[in-house]
N, C-alpha and C positions, 0 to 999 in steps of 0.2 A: 835631278833634272839636267840631262845632258844636252849638248848642242843639237844632236841628232833627234832627240825626243821633242825638242821645241820646234824644229823644222817640221817633223811629221805631224804633230798635233795642230800646228798652225795651218798646214796644208789641208788636213782633214776638216778643220773647222771652216775654212773658206768654202770647201765643197758642200758641207752641210748647210751653210748660210745661203748658198746659191741654188740649192735644189730641194729644200724641205720647208714646208710650213710648220711652225710650232703649234702645239695643241691649242693654245689660247687664240692663235690666229685662225686656225681651221674652225674652231667653235664660233668665232665672231662671224665668219662667213655663213655658217649654218644658221645662226640666229637671224642674219640679214635675209637669207632666203625665206625663212618662215614669215618674216614681217612684210616682205615685198609683195605688192599687189599687181604691179605692172608686169605682164608676161615677158616682155622683152628684157626688162631689167633682171627678172628672175633667171632667165636663160643665161645672161651674162654672168651672174653670180655663180650659178651651177657650173658653167663652163670653166670659171677660174678654179673652182674646187677640183674639177676633173683634170685640168692642166696640172695642178699641184700634185695630185695623186700619181699621174704619169711621170712627172719630174722626179718625185721621190723614188719611185720604183726603178726607173731607168738611170737615175743619177744624171739626167740632163738638166741644164739650167732652167729655172722658172721662166726666164725671159731672154729673148735674143740679145737684148742690151744687158750683157753680163755685169756691167758696172765697174766703177772705180773702187778698189779695196781701201777701206778705212779700218784702223785698229784702235780699239778703246781698251786701255790697260788699267786694271785695278791692282795696286801693289800694296801688300801689307807692310806696315811700318817696321815689322820684324823679319821681313822676307830677305833672303839673300839671293841675288841674281848672279848667274855664272857669267864669265867673260864671253863677249861676243853675243850677248842676249838679243840685242836689237838686230844684229846681222842675221841671226838665226830666224827671227821673225820675218825679215825681208826675204830670206831664201825660201821660207815656208810659203809665203804669199805667192812668190813667183812659181814655185812648184805646184801649188794648188791651181793657179791660173792655167798652167800647161795641162794638168790632168783633167780639168773641168770639161772641155777647154773653154777659156774665156775668149771673148771676141778680141782679135788683134787690133788694139786701138792706140798703141804707143806711137806717138808722133816723133819722127826723127829730126835731127838737126840741132843747131844752136838756138839761142834765145829767139832771135828774129825769125829763124826758119820754123821753129815750133809754133810761134804765133801765127804765121801765115800758112802753115801746113804745106809748104812748098816742096819738102823733101820726101813726102810720102810717109807710109806707116811701116812699122816693123812687123814682119810676119810672125814674130814670136809672141804668143799670148802672154808669156811671163815678162815681157818688156813694159807692160802697163804698170807704171810705178805706184808704189804704196803711198797714200797720202800721209802727211805728218802724223805720227803716233800721238794720241792723247793719253795722258796718265792722270789717274786719281788715286788717292791714298785710301787704304783700308785700315782704319784705326785698330790697334791692339790685335794684329793678325800677322801670321807668317805665310798667308796664301797669296798666290798670284793668279788673277783671273783675266783671261784674254777674250775679247769679243771682236769678231770680224763682222763688219757690215758692208754690204755691196751697194753702191749708190749709182743708179742709172742717170743718163743725161737729161731725159725729158723733164723730170722734176726740177733739175737745176735751172732750166730755162725759166721756170715759173716761180723760182724761189725769190726771196726778198729779205734784205736786212736794212732797216731804216729806223729813225727815231719816231716816237709817238709822244705828243704832248699830253700828259696824263690828266692834267687839270684836277689833281688830287682825287682821282676816281679810277678804281680798277675797271669799272664798267666801260669807261672811255677807251681804255687800252684794249679790252676784249672786243668792243665794237669795231675798232680798227682791224684787229686780227681776223675777225669774222669776215669783214669786207675784203681783206687781202685774200683770204682762203677761198672765198666764193668766186672772186675774179680769177684766181689761179686754177680752180677746178673747172671753170667754164672753158679754159683754154688747154687743159691737160689732155683730155681724151681717154687715157687708160685709167678710167675710174672704176670702182670707188677709190678715193684717195685715202691715204693715211697721213694726217697732218702732223708735222714736227715743228715745235716752237721752242725757242729759248729767249729769255728776257734777262738782259744783263746791263752792265755799265758801259760797255764798249762794243764795237762791231765784232771784234775778235771773241770777246767773252760770250756774247749772245749766240754767235754761230757755234761755239764750243758747247754751250748749254743745249742747243738744239740737237746736236749729235748725241749728247748724253741722254736726252729725253728719248730719242729713238732707240738707243742701246738698252735702256732700262724699262721702257714702256711695256705695259701689260694690257692686252685687249680686255681682259676680264676684270681689271681694276682701274676705273677711270675716276679722277678727282671731279668735284663739282664743276670746276672751271673747264676741264677737258670735256665733260659731258655737255656743258652749255655750248661750247664752240661747235662740237659735232652736231648737236641738235639744230642749231641755227643755220649751219651750212647745209644740212639736209633739207631744211625748209625751202631751199632754192629750187628743189625739184629737178636739178640737172640730171641726176641719176647715173647708173653705170653706163660707161661709154657715151654719156650724154644723151641716152635714150629715154630719159625721164624715170621717175621712181623715187623711192624713199631713201636710197642709200647713195648719196653723193660722196659722203665721207664715212669710212668704216669706223674710224676712231681718231682721237687727237692725243698726242703725247706732248706734254708741256713741262718744262723745267724753268722755274723762276729762281734766279740767282740773287746774290747780294745786290742792293741798290744804293745809289748815292743821292745826296740832297741835290736835286735838280728838277727842272720842269719837264724833263723828257725821260722816257724809258726806251732802251734800244732793243728792238724786237727782231729776231731772225726767224724766218719761216721757210720750211721746205714742204712743198705739196707733193708728198710721196705717191707713187703709183700703186696700183692694186696689188702688187706683190711685196710692197714695203711693209715694215723694214726687213730686208733680206739679211738676217743676222743669225749668228750662232755663237755660243760661249763655251769655253773650256777652261778648266783649272790646270795650270802648269806645275 
């Protein structure tokens, strides 16, 4: 695994994440089309599938909001990483954004200037900085697996991380999550949503678990809790693009982490858009 190989594979993986629906994602949409009775909603779902087919064929981004790159690394406890490993990943991300091309969204300036966005944007698509890399261990393995996930801005506006008083009942926590998700979907627009949830002991841990859920989630395998959240959000009838129908949420991805003796659970939610999670994985 050379520096150049890591750069190339990371770059290719970003483009794959940005332009291609995975098989489980495509099948979830086909199943939603079959179940949908609202003609307007069915048209939206079919149009999303058509958009995905064109994006894969032409290698154009699935969405104009090409997103902020996030990297999720799974590293075997017997793996050996070459020098400059993380630098190679950053270079690969920048190269992928230029080849895609990504939307030029890098805000220029120092801390205050970036906050106020008063110095304008970089014209270089590769200037969109990579979010902090998250790492998990692969027990008894010498493999290294890299997942790139592209996260657009609309869902971030509707996201939420907050404590929930559990009252010794998982149902109380789920009720709150369903309420958050329904309110978020009602404001998102680019539906159906793909809901990402993490439940942890701190704000940071919950947000990290939410990203892990989206990186590992499978549309064809939903846990009972994930199924319940999706079903109850769909009962809202908001539907694709808010036009009504049975498919407000296409799926829910949930990761429950370790918990502490406390009266609260920290829940982090991302109301992902109709193209989420835009992700791809490669072994390095």
